[in-house]
PQR file of N, CA, C, O and H, with PARSE charges and radii, in Angstrom:
ATOM      1  N   UNK A   1     -41.763 -46.916  16.854 -0.4000 1.5000
ATOM      2  CA  UNK A   1     -41.530 -46.892  18.014 -0.0000 2.0000
ATOM      3  C   UNK A   1     -40.332 -47.114  18.490  0.5500 1.7000
ATOM      4  O   UNK A   1     -39.735 -48.183  18.370 -0.5500 1.4000
ATOM      5  N   UNK A   2     -39.823 -45.910  19.177 -0.4000 1.5000
ATOM      6  CA  UNK A   2     -38.533 -45.600  20.236 -0.0000 2.0000
ATOM      7  C   UNK A   2     -38.219 -46.429  21.305  0.5500 1.7000
ATOM      8  O   UNK A   2     -39.223 -46.721  21.955 -0.5500 1.4000
ATOM      9  H   UNK A   2     -40.308 -45.041  19.274  0.4000 1.0000
ATOM     10  N   UNK A   3     -37.290 -46.865  21.679 -0.4000 1.5000
ATOM     11  CA  UNK A   3     -37.282 -47.660  22.702 -0.0000 2.0000
ATOM     12  C   UNK A   3     -37.536 -46.817  24.228  0.5500 1.7000
ATOM     13  O   UNK A   3     -37.505 -47.552  25.215 -0.5500 1.4000
ATOM     14  H   UNK A   3     -36.475 -46.628  21.151  0.4000 1.0000
ATOM     15  N   UNK A   4     -37.754 -45.504  24.448 -0.4000 1.5000
ATOM     16  CA  UNK A   4     -37.526 -44.426  25.177 -0.0000 2.0000
ATOM     17  C   UNK A   4     -39.743 -44.374  25.205  0.5500 1.7000
ATOM     18  O   UNK A   4     -40.498 -44.373  26.178 -0.5500 1.4000
ATOM     19  H   UNK A   4     -37.779 -44.908  23.646  0.4000 1.0000
ATOM     20  N   UNK A   5     -39.970 -44.351  24.128 -0.4000 1.5000
ATOM     21  CA  UNK A   5     -41.328 -44.515  24.141 -0.0000 2.0000
ATOM     22  C   UNK A   5     -41.899 -45.599  24.717  0.5500 1.7000
ATOM     23  O   UNK A   5     -42.965 -45.433  25.310 -0.5500 1.4000
ATOM     24  H   UNK A   5     -39.357 -44.352  23.338  0.4000 1.0000
ATOM     25  N   UNK A   6     -41.319 -46.873  24.655 -0.4000 1.5000
ATOM     26  CA  UNK A   6     -41.644 -48.159  24.577 -0.0000 2.0000
ATOM     27  C   UNK A   6     -41.844 -47.969  26.623  0.5500 1.7000
ATOM     28  O   UNK A   6     -42.789 -48.241  27.364 -0.5500 1.4000
ATOM     29  H   UNK A   6     -40.453 -47.007  24.173  0.4000 1.0000
ATOM     30  N   UNK A   7     -40.798 -47.533  26.833 -0.4000 1.5000
ATOM     31  CA  UNK A   7     -40.460 -47.716  28.911 -0.0000 2.0000
ATOM     32  C   UNK A   7     -41.658 -46.911  28.968  0.5500 1.7000
ATOM     33  O   UNK A   7     -42.783 -47.326  29.246 -0.5500 1.4000
ATOM     34  H   UNK A   7     -40.030 -47.311  26.232  0.4000 1.0000
ATOM     35  N   UNK A   8     -41.321 -45.709  28.678 -0.4000 1.5000
ATOM     36  CA  UNK A   8     -43.006 -45.057  29.431 -0.0000 2.0000
ATOM     37  C   UNK A   8     -43.703 -45.471  29.523  0.5500 1.7000
ATOM     38  O   UNK A   8     -44.032 -46.050  30.559 -0.5500 1.4000
ATOM     39  H   UNK A   8     -40.407 -45.372  28.451  0.4000 1.0000
ATOM     40  N   UNK A   9     -44.569 -45.404  28.132 -0.4000 1.5000
ATOM     41  CA  UNK A   9     -45.636 -47.016  27.663 -0.0000 2.0000
ATOM     42  C   UNK A   9     -45.889 -48.185  29.001  0.5500 1.7000
ATOM     43  O   UNK A   9     -47.025 -48.317  29.456 -0.5500 1.4000
ATOM     44  H   UNK A   9     -44.302 -44.933  27.291  0.4000 1.0000
ATOM     45  N   UNK A  10     -44.923 -48.853  29.461 -0.4000 1.5000
ATOM     46  CA  UNK A  10     -44.862 -49.752  30.532 -0.0000 2.0000
ATOM     47  C   UNK A  10     -44.999 -49.110  31.379  0.5500 1.7000
ATOM     48  O   UNK A  10     -46.142 -48.979  31.815 -0.5500 1.4000
ATOM     49  H   UNK A  10     -44.001 -48.745  29.090  0.4000 1.0000
ATOM     50  N   UNK A  11     -43.978 -48.464  31.960 -0.4000 1.5000
ATOM     51  CA  UNK A  11     -43.927 -47.446  32.927 -0.0000 2.0000
ATOM     52  C   UNK A  11     -45.926 -47.043  33.385  0.5500 1.7000
ATOM     53  O   UNK A  11     -46.504 -47.224  34.457 -0.5500 1.4000
ATOM     54  H   UNK A  11     -43.048 -48.571  31.606  0.4000 1.0000
ATOM     55  N   UNK A  12     -46.346 -46.605  32.365 -0.4000 1.5000
ATOM     56  CA  UNK A  12     -47.897 -45.653  32.208 -0.0000 2.0000
ATOM     57  C   UNK A  12     -48.704 -46.915  32.674  0.5500 1.7000
ATOM     58  O   UNK A  12     -49.334 -46.739  33.717 -0.5500 1.4000
ATOM     59  H   UNK A  12     -45.877 -46.458  31.495  0.4000 1.0000
ATOM     60  N   UNK A  13     -48.822 -48.386  31.988 -0.4000 1.5000
ATOM     61  CA  UNK A  13     -49.287 -49.472  32.212 -0.0000 2.0000
ATOM     62  C   UNK A  13     -49.132 -49.998  33.390  0.5500 1.7000
ATOM     63  O   UNK A  13     -50.214 -50.288  33.901 -0.5500 1.4000
ATOM     64  H   UNK A  13     -48.311 -48.529  31.141  0.4000 1.0000
ATOM     65  N   UNK A  14     -48.141 -50.260  34.083 -0.4000 1.5000
ATOM     66  CA  UNK A  14     -47.872 -50.517  35.511 -0.0000 2.0000
ATOM     67  C   UNK A  14     -48.516 -49.584  36.414  0.5500 1.7000
ATOM     68  O   UNK A  14     -49.442 -50.183  36.961 -0.5500 1.4000
ATOM     69  H   UNK A  14     -47.262 -50.025  33.667  0.4000 1.0000
ATOM     70  N   UNK A  15     -48.436 -48.350  36.826 -0.4000 1.5000
ATOM     71  CA  UNK A  15     -49.418 -47.459  37.207 -0.0000 2.0000
ATOM     72  C   UNK A  15     -50.785 -47.803  36.920  0.5500 1.7000
ATOM     73  O   UNK A  15     -51.626 -47.789  37.819 -0.5500 1.4000
ATOM     74  H   UNK A  15     -47.684 -47.863  36.381  0.4000 1.0000
ATOM     75  N   UNK A  16     -51.006 -48.042  35.997 -0.4000 1.5000
ATOM     76  CA  UNK A  16     -52.666 -48.266  35.687 -0.0000 2.0000
ATOM     77  C   UNK A  16     -53.235 -49.704  36.499  0.5500 1.7000
ATOM     78  O   UNK A  16     -54.179 -49.884  37.268 -0.5500 1.4000
ATOM     79  H   UNK A  16     -50.322 -48.053  35.267  0.4000 1.0000
ATOM     80  N   UNK A  17     -52.189 -50.613  35.939 -0.4000 1.5000
ATOM     81  CA  UNK A  17     -52.463 -51.709  36.909 -0.0000 2.0000
ATOM     82  C   UNK A  17     -52.354 -51.589  38.532  0.5500 1.7000
ATOM     83  O   UNK A  17     -53.038 -52.437  39.104 -0.5500 1.4000
ATOM     84  H   UNK A  17     -51.422 -50.466  35.314  0.4000 1.0000
ATOM     85  N   UNK A  18     -51.839 -50.959  39.145 -0.4000 1.5000
ATOM     86  CA  UNK A  18     -51.606 -50.831  40.383 -0.0000 2.0000
ATOM     87  C   UNK A  18     -52.596 -50.186  40.889  0.5500 1.7000
ATOM     88  O   UNK A  18     -52.962 -50.743  41.924 -0.5500 1.4000
ATOM     89  H   UNK A  18     -51.283 -50.270  38.680  0.4000 1.0000
ATOM     90  N   UNK A  19     -53.271 -49.162  40.613 -0.4000 1.5000
ATOM     91  CA  UNK A  19     -54.427 -48.185  40.918 -0.0000 2.0000
ATOM     92  C   UNK A  19     -55.404 -49.916  40.401  0.5500 1.7000
ATOM     93  O   UNK A  19     -55.371 -50.503  41.483 -0.5500 1.4000
ATOM     94  H   UNK A  19     -52.974 -48.710  39.772  0.4000 1.0000
ATOM     95  N   UNK A  20     -55.886 -50.536  39.761 -0.4000 1.5000
ATOM     96  CA  UNK A  20     -57.179 -51.297  39.327 -0.0000 2.0000
ATOM     97  C   UNK A  20     -56.271 -52.386  40.986  0.5500 1.7000
ATOM     98  O   UNK A  20     -56.911 -52.592  42.017 -0.5500 1.4000
ATOM     99  H   UNK A  20     -55.912 -50.059  38.882  0.4000 1.0000
ATOM    100  N   UNK A  21     -55.012 -52.806  40.823 -0.4000 1.5000
ATOM    101  CA  UNK A  21     -55.066 -53.848  42.486 -0.0000 2.0000
ATOM    102  C   UNK A  21     -55.138 -52.928  43.843  0.5500 1.7000
ATOM    103  O   UNK A  21     -55.029 -53.422  44.965 -0.5500 1.4000
ATOM    104  H   UNK A  21     -54.492 -52.638  39.986  0.4000 1.0000
ATOM    105  N   UNK A  22     -55.306 -51.722  43.633 -0.4000 1.5000
ATOM    106  CA  UNK A  22     -55.591 -51.098  44.777 -0.0000 2.0000
ATOM    107  C   UNK A  22     -56.954 -50.844  45.061  0.5500 1.7000
ATOM    108  O   UNK A  22     -57.434 -50.388  46.099 -0.5500 1.4000
ATOM    109  H   UNK A  22     -55.394 -51.320  42.721  0.4000 1.0000
ATOM    110  N   UNK A  23     -57.490 -51.172  44.079 -0.4000 1.5000
ATOM    111  CA  UNK A  23     -59.325 -50.496  44.250 -0.0000 2.0000
ATOM    112  C   UNK A  23     -60.228 -51.811  44.020  0.5500 1.7000
ATOM    113  O   UNK A  23     -61.448 -51.663  44.093 -0.5500 1.4000
ATOM    114  H   UNK A  23     -57.101 -51.542  43.236  0.4000 1.0000
ATOM    115  N   UNK A  24     -59.741 -52.996  43.767 -0.4000 1.5000
ATOM    116  CA  UNK A  24     -60.421 -54.468  43.694 -0.0000 2.0000
ATOM    117  C   UNK A  24     -61.300 -54.706  44.559  0.5500 1.7000
ATOM    118  O   UNK A  24     -61.025 -55.086  45.698 -0.5500 1.4000
ATOM    119  H   UNK A  24     -58.750 -53.116  43.708  0.4000 1.0000
ATOM    120  N   UNK A  25     -62.623 -54.487  44.071 -0.4000 1.5000
ATOM    121  CA  UNK A  25     -63.292 -55.282  45.422 -0.0000 2.0000
ATOM    122  C   UNK A  25     -63.974 -53.779  46.217  0.5500 1.7000
ATOM    123  O   UNK A  25     -64.948 -53.834  46.967 -0.5500 1.4000
ATOM    124  H   UNK A  25     -62.846 -54.178  43.147  0.4000 1.0000
ATOM    125  N   UNK A  26     -63.413 -52.789  45.952 -0.4000 1.5000
ATOM    126  CA  UNK A  26     -63.557 -51.523  46.447 -0.0000 2.0000
ATOM    127  C   UNK A  26     -65.094 -50.611  46.167  0.5500 1.7000
ATOM    128  O   UNK A  26     -64.994 -49.967  45.122 -0.5500 1.4000
ATOM    129  H   UNK A  26     -62.621 -52.744  45.342  0.4000 1.0000
ATOM    130  N   UNK A  27     -66.484 -50.418  46.869 -0.4000 1.5000
ATOM    131  CA  UNK A  27     -67.309 -49.627  46.316 -0.0000 2.0000
ATOM    132  C   UNK A  27     -66.587 -48.173  46.535  0.5500 1.7000
ATOM    133  O   UNK A  27     -65.525 -47.880  47.086 -0.5500 1.4000
ATOM    134  H   UNK A  27     -66.566 -50.941  47.717  0.4000 1.0000
ATOM    135  N   UNK A  28     -67.917 -47.115  45.669 -0.4000 1.5000
ATOM    136  CA  UNK A  28     -67.347 -45.939  45.967 -0.0000 2.0000
ATOM    137  C   UNK A  28     -67.135 -45.406  47.018  0.5500 1.7000
ATOM    138  O   UNK A  28     -66.195 -44.614  47.083 -0.5500 1.4000
ATOM    139  H   UNK A  28     -68.780 -47.353  45.222  0.4000 1.0000
ATOM    140  N   UNK A  29     -67.842 -45.639  48.029 -0.4000 1.5000
ATOM    141  CA  UNK A  29     -68.147 -45.448  49.537 -0.0000 2.0000
ATOM    142  C   UNK A  29     -66.821 -45.833  50.851  0.5500 1.7000
ATOM    143  O   UNK A  29     -66.481 -45.212  51.858 -0.5500 1.4000
ATOM    144  H   UNK A  29     -68.605 -46.283  47.977  0.4000 1.0000
ATOM    145  N   UNK A  30     -66.388 -47.007  50.303 -0.4000 1.5000
ATOM    146  CA  UNK A  30     -65.308 -47.483  50.743 -0.0000 2.0000
ATOM    147  C   UNK A  30     -64.157 -46.978  50.470  0.5500 1.7000
ATOM    148  O   UNK A  30     -63.288 -46.953  51.342 -0.5500 1.4000
ATOM    149  H   UNK A  30     -66.664 -47.512  49.485  0.4000 1.0000
ATOM    150  N   UNK A  31     -63.957 -46.539  49.362 -0.4000 1.5000
ATOM    151  CA  UNK A  31     -62.739 -45.854  48.269 -0.0000 2.0000
ATOM    152  C   UNK A  31     -62.872 -44.640  49.189  0.5500 1.7000
ATOM    153  O   UNK A  31     -61.917 -44.345  49.907 -0.5500 1.4000
ATOM    154  H   UNK A  31     -64.663 -46.559  48.654  0.4000 1.0000
ATOM    155  N   UNK A  32     -63.861 -44.004  49.208 -0.4000 1.5000
ATOM    156  CA  UNK A  32     -63.705 -42.458  49.487 -0.0000 2.0000
ATOM    157  C   UNK A  32     -63.413 -42.407  50.852  0.5500 1.7000
ATOM    158  O   UNK A  32     -62.840 -41.370  51.184 -0.5500 1.4000
ATOM    159  H   UNK A  32     -64.637 -44.243  48.624  0.4000 1.0000
ATOM    160  N   UNK A  33     -63.668 -43.338  51.883 -0.4000 1.5000
ATOM    161  CA  UNK A  33     -63.312 -43.433  53.284 -0.0000 2.0000
ATOM    162  C   UNK A  33     -62.011 -43.625  53.535  0.5500 1.7000
ATOM    163  O   UNK A  33     -61.724 -43.432  54.716 -0.5500 1.4000
ATOM    164  H   UNK A  33     -64.134 -44.181  51.613  0.4000 1.0000
ATOM    165  N   UNK A  34     -61.267 -43.886  52.953 -0.4000 1.5000
ATOM    166  CA  UNK A  34     -59.853 -45.089  52.912 -0.0000 2.0000
ATOM    167  C   UNK A  34     -58.768 -44.029  52.142  0.5500 1.7000
ATOM    168  O   UNK A  34     -58.609 -43.922  50.926 -0.5500 1.4000
ATOM    169  H   UNK A  34     -61.500 -44.042  51.994  0.4000 1.0000
ATOM    170  N   UNK A  35     -58.057 -43.267  53.239 -0.4000 1.5000
ATOM    171  CA  UNK A  35     -57.161 -42.519  52.639 -0.0000 2.0000
ATOM    172  C   UNK A  35     -55.992 -43.410  52.165  0.5500 1.7000
ATOM    173  O   UNK A  35     -55.713 -43.298  50.971 -0.5500 1.4000
ATOM    174  H   UNK A  35     -58.186 -43.355  54.227  0.4000 1.0000
ATOM    175  N   UNK A  36     -55.532 -43.956  52.628 -0.4000 1.5000
ATOM    176  CA  UNK A  36     -54.565 -44.514  52.453 -0.0000 2.0000
ATOM    177  C   UNK A  36     -54.570 -45.239  50.696  0.5500 1.7000
ATOM    178  O   UNK A  36     -53.662 -45.275  49.865 -0.5500 1.4000
ATOM    179  H   UNK A  36     -55.759 -44.046  53.598  0.4000 1.0000
ATOM    180  N   UNK A  37     -55.814 -45.680  50.641 -0.4000 1.5000
ATOM    181  CA  UNK A  37     -55.948 -45.901  48.847 -0.0000 2.0000
ATOM    182  C   UNK A  37     -56.085 -44.996  48.241  0.5500 1.7000
ATOM    183  O   UNK A  37     -55.888 -45.194  47.043 -0.5500 1.4000
ATOM    184  H   UNK A  37     -56.552 -45.650  51.316  0.4000 1.0000
ATOM    185  N   UNK A  38     -56.431 -43.718  48.583 -0.4000 1.5000
ATOM    186  CA  UNK A  38     -57.303 -42.423  47.880 -0.0000 2.0000
ATOM    187  C   UNK A  38     -55.090 -42.141  47.869  0.5500 1.7000
ATOM    188  O   UNK A  38     -54.527 -42.676  46.913 -0.5500 1.4000
ATOM    189  H   UNK A  38     -56.591 -43.556  49.557  0.4000 1.0000
ATOM    190  N   UNK A  39     -54.362 -41.528  48.681 -0.4000 1.5000
ATOM    191  CA  UNK A  39     -52.605 -41.536  48.520 -0.0000 2.0000
ATOM    192  C   UNK A  39     -52.827 -42.120  47.402  0.5500 1.7000
ATOM    193  O   UNK A  39     -53.139 -41.613  46.325 -0.5500 1.4000
ATOM    194  H   UNK A  39     -54.819 -41.093  49.457  0.4000 1.0000
ATOM    195  N   UNK A  40     -52.563 -43.842  47.838 -0.4000 1.5000
ATOM    196  CA  UNK A  40     -51.931 -44.682  46.594 -0.0000 2.0000
ATOM    197  C   UNK A  40     -51.761 -44.614  45.135  0.5500 1.7000
ATOM    198  O   UNK A  40     -50.770 -44.672  44.407 -0.5500 1.4000
ATOM    199  H   UNK A  40     -52.310 -44.254  48.713  0.4000 1.0000
ATOM    200  N   UNK A  41     -53.675 -44.400  44.815 -0.4000 1.5000
ATOM    201  CA  UNK A  41     -54.042 -44.434  43.507 -0.0000 2.0000
ATOM    202  C   UNK A  41     -53.599 -42.552  43.422  0.5500 1.7000
ATOM    203  O   UNK A  41     -53.658 -42.355  42.209 -0.5500 1.4000
ATOM    204  H   UNK A  41     -54.480 -44.353  45.406  0.4000 1.0000
ATOM    205  N   UNK A  42     -53.277 -41.404  43.976 -0.4000 1.5000
ATOM    206  CA  UNK A  42     -53.135 -40.077  43.471 -0.0000 2.0000
ATOM    207  C   UNK A  42     -51.789 -40.020  42.647  0.5500 1.7000
ATOM    208  O   UNK A  42     -51.500 -39.633  41.515 -0.5500 1.4000
ATOM    209  H   UNK A  42     -53.229 -41.564  44.962  0.4000 1.0000
ATOM    210  N   UNK A  43     -51.001 -40.643  43.838 -0.4000 1.5000
ATOM    211  CA  UNK A  43     -49.423 -41.273  43.762 -0.0000 2.0000
ATOM    212  C   UNK A  43     -49.268 -41.743  42.325  0.5500 1.7000
ATOM    213  O   UNK A  43     -48.322 -41.452  41.594 -0.5500 1.4000
ATOM    214  H   UNK A  43     -51.235 -40.957  44.758  0.4000 1.0000
ATOM    215  N   UNK A  44     -50.592 -42.713  41.922 -0.4000 1.5000
ATOM    216  CA  UNK A  44     -49.343 -43.546  40.426 -0.0000 2.0000
ATOM    217  C   UNK A  44     -50.242 -42.603  39.652  0.5500 1.7000
ATOM    218  O   UNK A  44     -49.784 -42.610  38.510 -0.5500 1.4000
ATOM    219  H   UNK A  44     -51.360 -42.950  42.517  0.4000 1.0000
ATOM    220  N   UNK A  45     -51.412 -41.703  39.701 -0.4000 1.5000
ATOM    221  CA  UNK A  45     -51.599 -40.267  38.684 -0.0000 2.0000
ATOM    222  C   UNK A  45     -50.552 -39.603  38.457  0.5500 1.7000
ATOM    223  O   UNK A  45     -49.881 -39.855  37.456 -0.5500 1.4000
ATOM    224  H   UNK A  45     -51.785 -41.697  40.630  0.4000 1.0000
ATOM    225  N   UNK A  46     -50.260 -38.796  39.179 -0.4000 1.5000
ATOM    226  CA  UNK A  46     -49.031 -37.530  39.335 -0.0000 2.0000
ATOM    227  C   UNK A  46     -47.927 -38.216  38.685  0.5500 1.7000
ATOM    228  O   UNK A  46     -47.115 -37.445  38.173 -0.5500 1.4000
ATOM    229  H   UNK A  46     -50.805 -38.592  39.992  0.4000 1.0000
ATOM    230  N   UNK A  47     -47.614 -39.762  38.537 -0.4000 1.5000
ATOM    231  CA  UNK A  47     -46.264 -40.539  38.400 -0.0000 2.0000
ATOM    232  C   UNK A  47     -46.817 -40.547  36.812  0.5500 1.7000
ATOM    233  O   UNK A  47     -46.090 -40.256  35.862 -0.5500 1.4000
ATOM    234  H   UNK A  47     -48.273 -40.388  38.953  0.4000 1.0000
ATOM    235  N   UNK A  48     -48.215 -40.926  36.691 -0.4000 1.5000
ATOM    236  CA  UNK A  48     -48.286 -40.752  34.806 -0.0000 2.0000
ATOM    237  C   UNK A  48     -48.184 -39.406  34.063  0.5500 1.7000
ATOM    238  O   UNK A  48     -48.024 -39.417  32.842 -0.5500 1.4000
ATOM    239  H   UNK A  48     -48.806 -41.163  37.463  0.4000 1.0000
ATOM    240  N   UNK A  49     -48.258 -38.412  34.646 -0.4000 1.5000
ATOM    241  CA  UNK A  49     -48.683 -37.308  34.305 -0.0000 2.0000
ATOM    242  C   UNK A  49     -47.177 -36.711  34.094  0.5500 1.7000
ATOM    243  O   UNK A  49     -46.862 -35.972  33.161 -0.5500 1.4000
ATOM    244  H   UNK A  49     -48.388 -38.403  35.638  0.4000 1.0000
ATOM    245  N   UNK A  50     -46.408 -37.110  35.009 -0.4000 1.5000
ATOM    246  CA  UNK A  50     -44.798 -36.856  34.529 -0.0000 2.0000
ATOM    247  C   UNK A  50     -44.486 -36.739  32.894  0.5500 1.7000
ATOM    248  O   UNK A  50     -43.336 -36.555  32.496 -0.5500 1.4000
ATOM    249  H   UNK A  50     -46.665 -37.710  35.767  0.4000 1.0000
TER
END
């Protein structure tokens, strides 16, 4: 695996772990009503798709 690929995969993993941290302990209802958390998760997901 190329070094560039390892860097990309590392960043993707970081974004995923951040999302998990943001929503830890949240119910679906709590998440749906927390706009800041939704925006933070969407931002991280958008970074993965780049």
